[in-house]
All heavy atoms as TSV, in Angstrom:
chain	resi	resn	atom	element	x	y	z
A	1	MET	N	N	-44.397	37.659	-18.966
A	1	MET	CA	C	-43.378	38.593	-19.414
A	1	MET	C	C	-43.679	39.011	-20.855
A	1	MET	O	O	-44.271	38.230	-21.599
A	1	MET	CB	C	-42.000	37.971	-19.296
A	1	MET	CG	C	-41.648	36.988	-20.397
A	1	MET	SD	S	-39.999	36.343	-20.217
A	1	MET	CE	C	-40.319	34.659	-20.636
A	2	PRO	N	N	-43.265	40.189	-21.250
A	2	PRO	CA	C	-43.491	40.621	-22.637
A	2	PRO	C	C	-42.641	39.804	-23.614
A	2	PRO	O	O	-41.551	39.352	-23.277
A	2	PRO	CB	C	-43.047	42.082	-22.654
A	2	PRO	CG	C	-42.847	42.471	-21.238
A	2	PRO	CD	C	-42.695	41.226	-20.433
A	3	LEU	N	N	-43.143	39.643	-24.808
A	3	LEU	CA	C	-42.439	38.871	-25.839
A	3	LEU	C	C	-41.067	39.454	-26.149
A	3	LEU	O	O	-40.144	38.735	-26.489
A	3	LEU	CB	C	-43.297	38.817	-27.109
A	3	LEU	CG	C	-42.770	37.962	-28.247
A	3	LEU	CD1	C	-42.704	36.498	-27.829
A	3	LEU	CD2	C	-43.644	38.104	-29.470
A	4	VAL	N	N	-40.918	40.767	-25.999
A	4	VAL	CA	C	-39.662	41.432	-26.352
A	4	VAL	C	C	-38.487	40.928	-25.495
A	4	VAL	O	O	-37.347	40.982	-25.946
A	4	VAL	CB	C	-39.816	42.973	-26.270
A	4	VAL	CG1	C	-39.881	43.449	-24.850
A	4	VAL	CG2	C	-38.736	43.683	-27.032
A	5	ILE	N	N	-38.751	40.389	-24.300
A	5	ILE	CA	C	-37.649	39.897	-23.461
A	5	ILE	C	C	-37.628	38.372	-23.356
A	5	ILE	O	O	-36.893	37.820	-22.559
A	5	ILE	CB	C	-37.687	40.529	-22.048
A	5	ILE	CG1	C	-38.977	40.185	-21.316
A	5	ILE	CG2	C	-37.456	42.008	-22.102
A	5	ILE	CD1	C	-38.972	40.602	-19.855
A	6	ALA	N	N	-38.427	37.697	-24.169
A	6	ALA	CA	C	-38.455	36.234	-24.161
A	6	ALA	C	C	-37.160	35.679	-24.747
A	6	ALA	O	O	-36.521	36.307	-25.591
A	6	ALA	CB	C	-39.653	35.720	-24.952
A	7	GLU	N	N	-36.804	34.503	-24.304
A	7	GLU	CA	C	-35.580	33.842	-24.756
A	7	GLU	C	C	-35.723	33.373	-26.200
A	7	GLU	O	O	-36.739	32.800	-26.586
A	7	GLU	CB	C	-35.308	32.644	-23.848
A	7	GLU	CG	C	-34.027	31.921	-24.130
A	7	GLU	CD	C	-33.820	30.753	-23.176
A	7	GLU	OE1	O	-34.456	30.722	-22.119
A	7	GLU	OE2	O	-33.022	29.871	-23.526
A	8	SER	N	N	-34.695	33.627	-27.008
A	8	SER	CA	C	-34.714	33.208	-28.413
A	8	SER	C	C	-34.633	31.695	-28.516
A	8	SER	O	O	-33.929	31.043	-27.746
A	8	SER	CB	C	-33.529	33.814	-29.169
A	8	SER	OG	O	-33.644	35.204	-29.232
A	9	GLY	N	N	-35.369	31.137	-29.475
A	9	GLY	CA	C	-35.323	29.716	-29.762
A	9	GLY	C	C	-36.172	28.845	-28.857
A	9	GLY	O	O	-36.229	27.636	-29.040
A	10	LYS	N	N	-36.826	29.436	-27.868
A	10	LYS	CA	C	-37.641	28.657	-26.936
A	10	LYS	C	C	-39.117	28.940	-27.201
A	10	LYS	O	O	-39.539	30.082	-27.154
A	10	LYS	CB	C	-37.291	29.037	-25.497
A	10	LYS	CG	C	-37.977	28.195	-24.462
A	10	LYS	CD	C	-37.507	28.569	-23.072
A	10	LYS	CE	C	-38.266	27.749	-22.034
A	10	LYS	NZ	N	-37.948	28.195	-20.671
A	11	PRO	N	N	-39.911	27.909	-27.482
A	11	PRO	CA	C	-41.342	28.136	-27.731
A	11	PRO	C	C	-42.039	28.743	-26.513
A	11	PRO	O	O	-41.746	28.376	-25.378
A	11	PRO	CB	C	-41.883	26.737	-28.011
A	11	PRO	CG	C	-40.687	25.935	-28.404
A	11	PRO	CD	C	-39.541	26.515	-27.639
A	12	GLN	N	N	-42.903	29.702	-26.772
A	12	GLN	CA	C	-43.652	30.395	-25.728
A	12	GLN	C	C	-45.136	30.330	-26.062
A	12	GLN	O	O	-45.503	30.297	-27.237
A	12	GLN	CB	C	-43.232	31.871	-25.658
A	12	GLN	CG	C	-41.755	32.110	-25.466
A	12	GLN	CD	C	-41.298	31.836	-24.044
A	12	GLN	OE1	O	-42.082	31.879	-23.109
A	12	GLN	NE2	N	-40.026	31.538	-23.883
A	13	ILE	N	N	-45.981	30.346	-25.056
A	13	ILE	CA	C	-47.429	30.360	-25.262
A	13	ILE	C	C	-47.941	31.755	-24.947
A	13	ILE	O	O	-47.602	32.330	-23.902
A	13	ILE	CB	C	-48.123	29.313	-24.372
A	13	ILE	CG1	C	-47.663	27.924	-24.795
A	13	ILE	CG2	C	-49.645	29.439	-24.476
A	13	ILE	CD1	C	-48.196	26.806	-23.939
A	14	VAL	N	N	-48.736	32.318	-25.847
A	14	VAL	CA	C	-49.293	33.654	-25.663
A	14	VAL	C	C	-50.337	33.593	-24.556
A	14	VAL	O	O	-51.295	32.827	-24.635
A	14	VAL	CB	C	-49.915	34.179	-26.975
A	14	VAL	CG1	C	-50.563	35.529	-26.749
A	14	VAL	CG2	C	-48.866	34.270	-28.067
A	15	LYS	N	N	-50.155	34.410	-23.518
A	15	LYS	CA	C	-51.071	34.442	-22.378
A	15	LYS	C	C	-52.076	35.583	-22.501
A	15	LYS	O	O	-53.224	35.439	-22.114
A	15	LYS	CB	C	-50.300	34.627	-21.064
A	15	LYS	CG	C	-49.224	33.611	-20.820
A	15	LYS	CD	C	-49.799	32.280	-20.433
A	15	LYS	CE	C	-48.657	31.349	-20.049
A	15	LYS	NZ	N	-49.019	29.974	-20.076
A	16	LYS	N	N	-51.620	36.734	-23.024
A	16	LYS	CA	C	-52.482	37.914	-23.073
A	16	LYS	C	C	-51.974	38.848	-24.160
A	16	LYS	O	O	-50.772	38.924	-24.403
A	16	LYS	CB	C	-52.451	38.623	-21.715
A	16	LYS	CG	C	-53.292	39.861	-21.628
A	16	LYS	CD	C	-53.155	40.503	-20.258
A	16	LYS	CE	C	-53.881	41.836	-20.248
A	16	LYS	NZ	N	-53.652	42.577	-19.003
A	17	ILE	N	N	-52.901	39.560	-24.788
A	17	ILE	CA	C	-52.539	40.575	-25.781
A	17	ILE	C	C	-53.138	41.897	-25.314
A	17	ILE	O	O	-54.344	41.990	-25.092
A	17	ILE	CB	C	-53.059	40.207	-27.178
A	17	ILE	CG1	C	-52.408	38.912	-27.640
A	17	ILE	CG2	C	-52.779	41.335	-28.162
A	17	ILE	CD1	C	-52.906	38.385	-28.946
A	18	GLY	N	N	-52.291	42.891	-25.143
A	18	GLY	CA	C	-52.735	44.192	-24.658
A	18	GLY	C	C	-52.917	45.168	-25.795
A	18	GLY	O	O	-52.640	44.879	-26.952
A	19	GLY	N	N	-53.400	46.359	-25.444
A	19	GLY	CA	C	-53.592	47.410	-26.436
A	19	GLY	C	C	-55.064	47.638	-26.719
A	19	GLY	O	O	-55.934	46.956	-26.190
A	20	ASN	N	N	-55.313	48.606	-27.594
A	20	ASN	CA	C	-56.701	48.897	-27.949
A	20	ASN	C	C	-57.221	47.843	-28.930
A	20	ASN	O	O	-56.485	46.960	-29.363
A	20	ASN	CB	C	-56.835	50.314	-28.514
A	20	ASN	CG	C	-56.018	50.535	-29.766
A	20	ASN	OD1	O	-55.788	49.595	-30.524
A	20	ASN	ND2	N	-55.582	51.746	-29.983
A	21	ASP	N	N	-58.503	47.934	-29.260
A	21	ASP	CA	C	-59.128	46.914	-30.115
A	21	ASP	C	C	-58.449	46.798	-31.474
A	21	ASP	O	O	-58.298	45.707	-32.005
A	21	ASP	CB	C	-60.616	47.222	-30.309
A	21	ASP	CG	C	-61.413	46.983	-29.039
A	21	ASP	OD1	O	-60.933	46.223	-28.169
A	21	ASP	OD2	O	-62.509	47.553	-28.909
A	22	GLU	N	N	-58.024	47.922	-32.036
A	22	GLU	CA	C	-57.384	47.904	-33.360
A	22	GLU	C	C	-56.057	47.145	-33.312
A	22	GLU	O	O	-55.766	46.340	-34.190
A	22	GLU	CB	C	-57.154	49.339	-33.838
A	22	GLU	CG	C	-56.590	49.414	-35.233
A	22	GLU	CD	C	-56.385	50.852	-35.708
A	22	GLU	OE1	O	-56.965	51.768	-35.104
A	22	GLU	OE2	O	-55.642	51.027	-36.678
A	23	VAL	N	N	-55.269	47.383	-32.280
A	23	VAL	CA	C	-53.977	46.698	-32.135
A	23	VAL	C	C	-54.195	45.203	-31.912
A	23	VAL	O	O	-53.527	44.366	-32.525
A	23	VAL	CB	C	-53.166	47.312	-30.967
A	23	VAL	CG1	C	-51.944	46.469	-30.656
A	23	VAL	CG2	C	-52.758	48.736	-31.287
A	24	LYS	N	N	-55.150	44.853	-31.047
A	24	LYS	CA	C	-55.444	43.442	-30.791
A	24	LYS	C	C	-55.884	42.731	-32.066
A	24	LYS	O	O	-55.448	41.623	-32.356
A	24	LYS	CB	C	-56.541	43.313	-29.737
A	24	LYS	CG	C	-56.090	43.675	-28.343
A	24	LYS	CD	C	-57.248	43.525	-27.372
A	24	LYS	CE	C	-56.858	43.939	-25.982
A	24	LYS	NZ	N	-57.977	43.839	-25.034
A	25	ARG	N	N	-56.751	43.375	-32.835
A	25	ARG	CA	C	-57.240	42.781	-34.080
A	25	ARG	C	C	-56.095	42.593	-35.065
A	25	ARG	O	O	-55.986	41.557	-35.723
A	25	ARG	CB	C	-58.350	43.654	-34.678
A	25	ARG	CG	C	-59.052	43.027	-35.851
A	25	ARG	CD	C	-60.318	43.779	-36.275
A	25	ARG	NE	N	-60.217	45.235	-36.245
A	25	ARG	CZ	C	-60.793	46.022	-35.308
A	25	ARG	NH1	N	-61.503	45.486	-34.346
A	25	ARG	NH2	N	-60.659	47.327	-35.369
A	26	HIS	N	N	-55.197	43.589	-35.163
A	26	HIS	CA	C	-54.049	43.492	-36.078
A	26	HIS	C	C	-53.155	42.310	-35.690
A	26	HIS	O	O	-52.752	41.517	-36.550
A	26	HIS	CB	C	-53.260	44.799	-36.057
A	26	HIS	CG	C	-52.012	44.765	-36.869
A	26	HIS	ND1	N	-52.025	44.637	-38.246
A	26	HIS	CD2	C	-50.708	44.830	-36.517
A	26	HIS	CE1	C	-50.777	44.631	-38.690
A	26	HIS	NE2	N	-49.965	44.734	-37.655
A	27	LEU	N	N	-52.864	42.170	-34.392
A	27	LEU	CA	C	-52.011	41.073	-33.943
A	27	LEU	C	C	-52.690	39.723	-34.138
A	27	LEU	O	O	-52.036	38.742	-34.513
A	27	LEU	CB	C	-51.619	41.276	-32.474
A	27	LEU	CG	C	-50.622	42.416	-32.228
A	27	LEU	CD1	C	-50.479	42.671	-30.737
A	27	LEU	CD2	C	-49.277	42.101	-32.843
A	28	GLU	N	N	-53.992	39.663	-33.927
A	28	GLU	CA	C	-54.720	38.411	-34.165
A	28	GLU	C	C	-54.711	38.036	-35.639
A	28	GLU	O	O	-54.596	36.864	-35.986
A	28	GLU	CB	C	-56.144	38.517	-33.645
A	28	GLU	CG	C	-56.219	38.477	-32.134
A	28	GLU	CD	C	-57.623	38.679	-31.584
A	28	GLU	OE1	O	-58.562	38.875	-32.384
A	28	GLU	OE2	O	-57.772	38.644	-30.357
A	29	ASN	N	N	-54.793	39.027	-36.515
A	29	ASN	CA	C	-54.718	38.756	-37.955
A	29	ASN	C	C	-53.343	38.230	-38.354
A	29	ASN	O	O	-53.226	37.483	-39.326
A	29	ASN	CB	C	-55.059	40.005	-38.764
A	29	ASN	CG	C	-56.524	40.353	-38.702
A	29	ASN	OD1	O	-57.360	39.507	-38.425
A	29	ASN	ND2	N	-56.844	41.612	-38.954
A	30	LEU	N	N	-52.307	38.618	-37.607
A	30	LEU	CA	C	-50.956	38.114	-37.877
A	30	LEU	C	C	-50.746	36.711	-37.309
A	30	LEU	O	O	-49.760	36.056	-37.620
A	30	LEU	CB	C	-49.913	39.068	-37.288
A	30	LEU	CG	C	-49.790	40.429	-37.959
A	30	LEU	CD1	C	-48.801	41.302	-37.182
A	30	LEU	CD2	C	-49.348	40.303	-39.402
A	31	GLY	N	N	-51.661	36.249	-36.446
A	31	GLY	CA	C	-51.554	34.904	-35.878
A	31	GLY	C	C	-51.281	34.870	-34.397
A	31	GLY	O	O	-51.159	33.804	-33.806
A	32	PHE	N	N	-51.149	36.038	-33.769
A	32	PHE	CA	C	-50.910	36.096	-32.329
A	32	PHE	C	C	-52.245	36.031	-31.602
A	32	PHE	O	O	-52.922	37.029	-31.423
A	32	PHE	CB	C	-50.187	37.398	-31.953
A	32	PHE	CG	C	-48.806	37.507	-32.520
A	32	PHE	CD1	C	-48.574	38.204	-33.690
A	32	PHE	CD2	C	-47.735	36.912	-31.879
A	32	PHE	CE1	C	-47.306	38.317	-34.212
A	32	PHE	CE2	C	-46.458	37.012	-32.396
A	32	PHE	CZ	C	-46.246	37.717	-33.564
A	33	THR	N	N	-52.637	34.836	-31.189
A	33	THR	CA	C	-53.882	34.647	-30.452
A	33	THR	C	C	-53.558	34.010	-29.103
A	33	THR	O	O	-52.552	33.303	-28.964
A	33	THR	CB	C	-54.864	33.749	-31.228
A	33	THR	OG1	O	-54.219	32.506	-31.513
A	33	THR	CG2	C	-55.298	34.395	-32.527
A	34	VAL	N	N	-54.406	34.272	-28.119
A	34	VAL	CA	C	-54.202	33.713	-26.785
A	34	VAL	C	C	-54.229	32.188	-26.883
A	34	VAL	O	O	-55.115	31.610	-27.492
A	34	VAL	CB	C	-55.281	34.229	-25.818
A	34	VAL	CG1	C	-55.151	33.546	-24.467
A	34	VAL	CG2	C	-55.183	35.741	-25.661
A	35	GLY	N	N	-53.208	31.564	-26.321
A	35	GLY	CA	C	-53.097	30.114	-26.357
A	35	GLY	C	C	-52.233	29.585	-27.486
A	35	GLY	O	O	-51.861	28.418	-27.486
A	36	SER	N	N	-51.890	30.438	-28.459
A	36	SER	CA	C	-51.060	29.974	-29.570
A	36	SER	C	C	-49.594	29.921	-29.150
A	36	SER	O	O	-49.172	30.591	-28.215
A	36	SER	CB	C	-51.232	30.875	-30.798
A	36	SER	OG	O	-50.751	32.175	-30.524
A	37	THR	N	N	-48.823	29.119	-29.846
A	37	THR	CA	C	-47.392	28.975	-29.565
A	37	THR	C	C	-46.601	29.838	-30.532
A	37	THR	O	O	-46.833	29.803	-31.739
A	37	THR	CB	C	-46.959	27.505	-29.708
A	37	THR	OG1	O	-47.734	26.718	-28.811
A	37	THR	CG2	C	-45.499	27.333	-29.383
A	38	VAL	N	N	-45.667	30.612	-29.983
A	38	VAL	CA	C	-44.793	31.462	-30.786
A	38	VAL	C	C	-43.357	31.206	-30.348
A	38	VAL	O	O	-43.113	30.710	-29.250
A	38	VAL	CB	C	-45.141	32.964	-30.635
A	38	VAL	CG1	C	-46.547	33.245	-31.114
A	38	VAL	CG2	C	-44.968	33.442	-29.216
A	39	CYS	N	N	-42.421	31.544	-31.221
A	39	CYS	CA	C	-41.007	31.344	-30.908
A	39	CYS	C	C	-40.213	32.533	-31.433
A	39	CYS	O	O	-40.305	32.860	-32.617
A	39	CYS	CB	C	-40.514	30.052	-31.549
A	39	CYS	SG	S	-38.806	29.678	-31.148
A	40	VAL	N	N	-39.459	33.184	-30.554
A	40	VAL	CA	C	-38.613	34.299	-30.972
A	40	VAL	C	C	-37.437	33.724	-31.751
A	40	VAL	O	O	-36.702	32.876	-31.250
A	40	VAL	CB	C	-38.117	35.109	-29.757
A	40	VAL	CG1	C	-37.136	36.185	-30.195
A	40	VAL	CG2	C	-39.277	35.725	-29.004
A	41	VAL	N	N	-37.287	34.174	-32.994
A	41	VAL	CA	C	-36.187	33.710	-33.834
A	41	VAL	C	C	-34.960	34.577	-33.611
A	41	VAL	O	O	-33.849	34.092	-33.440
A	41	VAL	CB	C	-36.589	33.729	-35.330
A	41	VAL	CG1	C	-35.427	33.340	-36.210
A	41	VAL	CG2	C	-37.771	32.808	-35.554
A	42	ASN	N	N	-35.176	35.911	-33.594
A	42	ASN	CA	C	-34.071	36.843	-33.445
A	42	ASN	C	C	-34.603	38.148	-32.889
A	42	ASN	O	O	-35.748	38.515	-33.122
A	42	ASN	CB	C	-33.398	37.078	-34.800
A	42	ASN	CG	C	-32.036	37.709	-34.666
A	42	ASN	OD1	O	-31.571	37.987	-33.575
A	42	ASN	ND2	N	-31.384	37.936	-35.799
A	43	SER	N	N	-33.752	38.866	-32.174
A	43	SER	CA	C	-34.115	40.166	-31.624
A	43	SER	C	C	-32.964	41.123	-31.875
A	43	SER	O	O	-31.814	40.810	-31.551
A	43	SER	CB	C	-34.394	40.038	-30.132
A	43	SER	OG	O	-34.750	41.267	-29.591
A	44	LEU	N	N	-33.271	42.282	-32.458
A	44	LEU	CA	C	-32.231	43.247	-32.778
A	44	LEU	C	C	-32.751	44.649	-32.507
A	44	LEU	O	O	-33.731	45.078	-33.128
A	44	LEU	CB	C	-31.816	43.115	-34.250
A	44	LEU	CG	C	-30.733	44.055	-34.748
A	44	LEU	CD1	C	-29.429	43.808	-33.993
A	44	LEU	CD2	C	-30.506	43.854	-36.234
A	45	ALA	N	N	-32.141	45.343	-31.557
A	45	ALA	CA	C	-32.508	46.716	-31.201
A	45	ALA	C	C	-33.981	46.835	-30.831
A	45	ALA	O	O	-34.641	47.809	-31.164
A	45	ALA	CB	C	-32.149	47.670	-32.329
A	46	GLY	N	N	-34.513	45.824	-30.150
A	46	GLY	CA	C	-35.898	45.860	-29.726
A	46	GLY	C	C	-36.867	45.273	-30.729
A	46	GLY	O	O	-37.957	44.845	-30.357
A	47	ASN	N	N	-36.516	45.266	-32.003
A	47	ASN	CA	C	-37.369	44.654	-33.013
A	47	ASN	C	C	-37.202	43.137	-32.941
A	47	ASN	O	O	-36.120	42.638	-32.683
A	47	ASN	CB	C	-37.018	45.168	-34.406
A	47	ASN	CG	C	-37.233	46.655	-34.511
A	47	ASN	OD1	O	-38.198	47.187	-33.987
A	47	ASN	ND2	N	-36.330	47.336	-35.173
A	48	VAL	N	N	-38.303	42.421	-33.178
A	48	VAL	CA	C	-38.297	40.982	-32.948
A	48	VAL	C	C	-38.796	40.239	-34.186
A	48	VAL	O	O	-39.774	40.652	-34.802
A	48	VAL	CB	C	-39.209	40.640	-31.745
A	48	VAL	CG1	C	-39.177	39.160	-31.447
A	48	VAL	CG2	C	-38.809	41.437	-30.520
A	49	ILE	N	N	-38.120	39.157	-34.543
A	49	ILE	CA	C	-38.601	38.251	-35.587
A	49	ILE	C	C	-39.160	37.030	-34.864
A	49	ILE	O	O	-38.463	36.405	-34.063
A	49	ILE	CB	C	-37.486	37.842	-36.555
A	49	ILE	CG1	C	-36.939	39.073	-37.271
A	49	ILE	CG2	C	-38.011	36.823	-37.571
A	49	ILE	CD1	C	-35.740	38.797	-38.149
A	50	VAL	N	N	-40.425	36.741	-35.129
A	50	VAL	CA	C	-41.131	35.693	-34.397
A	50	VAL	C	C	-41.673	34.664	-35.373
A	50	VAL	O	O	-42.204	35.004	-36.425
A	50	VAL	CB	C	-42.314	36.303	-33.598
A	50	VAL	CG1	C	-42.980	35.244	-32.749
A	50	VAL	CG2	C	-41.856	37.466	-32.748
A	51	LYS	N	N	-41.544	33.386	-35.009
A	51	LYS	CA	C	-42.154	32.321	-35.791
A	51	LYS	C	C	-43.538	32.060	-35.210
A	51	LYS	O	O	-43.677	31.704	-34.046
A	51	LYS	CB	C	-41.321	31.046	-35.739
A	51	LYS	CG	C	-41.882	29.951	-36.602
A	51	LYS	CD	C	-40.991	28.740	-36.621
A	51	LYS	CE	C	-41.585	27.677	-37.523
A	51	LYS	NZ	N	-40.813	26.459	-37.503
A	52	VAL	N	N	-44.561	32.302	-36.030
A	52	VAL	CA	C	-45.952	32.088	-35.639
A	52	VAL	C	C	-46.530	31.102	-36.634
A	52	VAL	O	O	-46.552	31.373	-37.835
A	52	VAL	CB	C	-46.757	33.395	-35.676
A	52	VAL	CG1	C	-48.190	33.158	-35.283
A	52	VAL	CG2	C	-46.122	34.438	-34.784
A	53	LYS	N	N	-46.985	29.969	-36.114
A	53	LYS	CA	C	-47.471	28.883	-36.969
A	53	LYS	C	C	-46.348	28.519	-37.929
A	53	LYS	O	O	-45.291	28.115	-37.502
A	53	LYS	CB	C	-48.776	29.270	-37.652
A	53	LYS	CG	C	-49.881	29.549	-36.651
A	53	LYS	CD	C	-51.184	29.893	-37.291
A	53	LYS	CE	C	-52.215	30.206	-36.212
A	53	LYS	NZ	N	-53.469	30.619	-36.725
A	54	GLU	N	N	-46.514	28.671	-39.216
A	54	GLU	CA	C	-45.450	28.329	-40.170
A	54	GLU	C	C	-44.843	29.560	-40.832
A	54	GLU	O	O	-44.177	29.453	-41.851
A	54	GLU	CB	C	-46.001	27.385	-41.244
A	54	GLU	CG	C	-46.472	26.045	-40.702
A	54	GLU	CD	C	-45.362	25.276	-39.999
A	54	GLU	OE1	O	-44.228	25.253	-40.502
A	54	GLU	OE2	O	-45.639	24.690	-38.930
A	55	SER	N	N	-45.056	30.737	-40.248
A	55	SER	CA	C	-44.563	31.992	-40.827
A	55	SER	C	C	-43.604	32.684	-39.878
A	55	SER	O	O	-43.681	32.513	-38.666
A	55	SER	CB	C	-45.734	32.935	-41.110
A	55	SER	OG	O	-46.649	32.353	-41.984
A	56	ARG	N	N	-42.731	33.485	-40.454
A	56	ARG	CA	C	-41.861	34.346	-39.666
A	56	ARG	C	C	-42.340	35.779	-39.859
A	56	ARG	O	O	-42.504	36.234	-40.987
A	56	ARG	CB	C	-40.404	34.219	-40.104
A	56	ARG	CG	C	-39.824	32.893	-39.724
A	56	ARG	CD	C	-38.367	32.834	-40.054
A	56	ARG	NE	N	-37.851	31.519	-39.673
A	56	ARG	CZ	C	-36.579	31.241	-39.595
A	56	ARG	NH1	N	-35.684	32.154	-39.877
A	56	ARG	NH2	N	-36.193	30.040	-39.234
A	57	ILE	N	N	-42.553	36.455	-38.747
A	57	ILE	CA	C	-43.104	37.803	-38.776
A	57	ILE	C	C	-42.184	38.722	-37.987
A	57	ILE	O	O	-41.764	38.383	-36.876
A	57	ILE	CB	C	-44.520	37.818	-38.155
A	57	ILE	CG1	C	-45.439	36.906	-38.952
A	57	ILE	CG2	C	-45.076	39.231	-38.090
A	57	ILE	CD1	C	-46.781	36.676	-38.321
A	58	ALA	N	N	-41.889	39.895	-38.565
A	58	ALA	CA	C	-41.096	40.907	-37.872
A	58	ALA	C	C	-42.046	41.937	-37.277
A	58	ALA	O	O	-42.922	42.451	-37.969
A	58	ALA	CB	C	-40.127	41.571	-38.845
A	59	ILE	N	N	-41.896	42.189	-35.981
A	59	ILE	CA	C	-42.709	43.207	-35.324
A	59	ILE	C	C	-41.791	44.151	-34.554
A	59	ILE	O	O	-40.689	43.764	-34.148
A	59	ILE	CB	C	-43.767	42.599	-34.377
A	59	ILE	CG1	C	-43.128	41.710	-33.320
A	59	ILE	CG2	C	-44.817	41.823	-35.164
A	59	ILE	CD1	C	-44.111	41.180	-32.293
A	60	ASN	N	N	-42.249	45.381	-34.368
A	60	ASN	CA	C	-41.418	46.344	-33.650
A	60	ASN	C	C	-41.538	46.134	-32.144
A	60	ASN	O	O	-42.360	45.369	-31.656
A	60	ASN	CB	C	-41.761	47.777	-34.065
A	60	ASN	CG	C	-43.161	48.189	-33.692
A	60	ASN	OD1	O	-43.784	47.601	-32.815
A	60	ASN	ND2	N	-43.663	49.201	-34.362
A	61	GLU	N	N	-40.714	46.859	-31.417
A	61	GLU	CA	C	-40.651	46.694	-29.962
A	61	GLU	C	C	-41.974	47.035	-29.290
A	61	GLU	O	O	-42.387	46.359	-28.341
A	61	GLU	CB	C	-39.533	47.572	-29.399
A	61	GLU	CG	C	-39.371	47.447	-27.905
A	61	GLU	CD	C	-38.223	48.300	-27.377
A	61	GLU	OE1	O	-37.631	49.074	-28.121
A	61	GLU	OE2	O	-37.951	48.172	-26.174
A	62	ASP	N	N	-42.666	48.059	-29.780
A	62	ASP	CA	C	-43.934	48.470	-29.181
A	62	ASP	C	C	-44.964	47.341	-29.236
A	62	ASP	O	O	-45.627	47.045	-28.242
A	62	ASP	CB	C	-44.459	49.723	-29.892
A	62	ASP	CG	C	-45.735	50.240	-29.254
A	62	ASP	OD1	O	-45.745	50.373	-28.009
A	62	ASP	OD2	O	-46.704	50.510	-29.986
A	63	LEU	N	N	-45.104	46.690	-30.393
A	63	LEU	CA	C	-46.053	45.578	-30.521
A	63	LEU	C	C	-45.590	44.379	-29.692
A	63	LEU	O	O	-46.405	43.690	-29.080
A	63	LEU	CB	C	-46.226	45.180	-31.977
A	63	LEU	CG	C	-47.012	46.150	-32.854
A	63	LEU	CD1	C	-47.037	45.670	-34.294
A	63	LEU	CD2	C	-48.411	46.336	-32.333
A	64	ALA	N	N	-44.280	44.116	-29.670
A	64	ALA	CA	C	-43.768	42.972	-28.914
A	64	ALA	C	C	-44.005	43.138	-27.416
A	64	ALA	O	O	-44.189	42.161	-26.705
A	64	ALA	CB	C	-42.281	42.786	-29.203
A	65	ARG	N	N	-44.036	44.364	-26.933
A	65	ARG	CA	C	-44.297	44.614	-25.509
A	65	ARG	C	C	-45.759	44.378	-25.149
A	65	ARG	O	O	-46.091	44.176	-23.989
A	65	ARG	CB	C	-43.905	46.027	-25.125
A	65	ARG	CG	C	-42.418	46.240	-25.085
A	65	ARG	CD	C	-42.039	47.539	-24.413
A	65	ARG	NE	N	-40.594	47.714	-24.434
A	65	ARG	CZ	C	-39.755	47.124	-23.575
A	65	ARG	NH1	N	-40.227	46.328	-22.654
A	65	ARG	NH2	N	-38.468	47.332	-23.654
A	66	ARG	N	N	-46.653	44.386	-26.127
A	66	ARG	CA	C	-48.080	44.177	-25.871
A	66	ARG	C	C	-48.463	42.695	-25.833
A	66	ARG	O	O	-49.551	42.351	-25.431
A	66	ARG	CB	C	-48.908	44.879	-26.938
A	66	ARG	CG	C	-48.745	46.382	-26.905
A	66	ARG	CD	C	-49.440	47.040	-28.059
A	66	ARG	NE	N	-49.082	48.421	-28.172
A	66	ARG	CZ	C	-49.794	49.412	-27.642
A	66	ARG	NH1	N	-50.882	49.152	-26.988
A	66	ARG	NH2	N	-49.400	50.661	-27.791
A	67	ILE	N	N	-47.554	41.828	-26.265
A	67	ILE	CA	C	-47.809	40.389	-26.282
A	67	ILE	C	C	-47.153	39.765	-25.050
A	67	ILE	O	O	-45.940	39.781	-24.907
A	67	ILE	CB	C	-47.248	39.743	-27.571
A	67	ILE	CG1	C	-47.867	40.396	-28.795
A	67	ILE	CG2	C	-47.487	38.243	-27.559
A	67	ILE	CD1	C	-47.191	40.033	-30.086
A	68	MET	N	N	-47.983	39.233	-24.158
A	68	MET	CA	C	-47.476	38.617	-22.929
A	68	MET	C	C	-47.415	37.094	-23.106
A	68	MET	O	O	-48.371	36.487	-23.580
A	68	MET	CB	C	-48.397	38.933	-21.756
A	68	MET	CG	C	-48.462	40.388	-21.415
A	68	MET	SD	S	-46.877	40.971	-20.809
A	68	MET	CE	C	-47.134	42.718	-20.878
A	69	VAL	N	N	-46.275	36.523	-22.741
A	69	VAL	CA	C	-46.082	35.072	-22.859
A	69	VAL	C	C	-45.775	34.484	-21.491
A	69	VAL	O	O	-45.411	35.191	-20.579
A	69	VAL	CB	C	-44.977	34.709	-23.865
A	69	VAL	CG1	C	-45.368	35.092	-25.259
A	69	VAL	CG2	C	-43.664	35.373	-23.480
């Protein structure tokens, strides 16, 4: 399922990252790699705040839909 509809507060494992090479590289630089654990902290109007490693990152709905957990 896409990260945008994942349950808040529950750790998820990234299964796949979609998009073109530039988008994939950008998300990998933010810490979203296949096999990594992420946790949705909050979701508001499609925008998502995600805990990745020890950081909290805000991403828009379009990017969150490209991350499959």
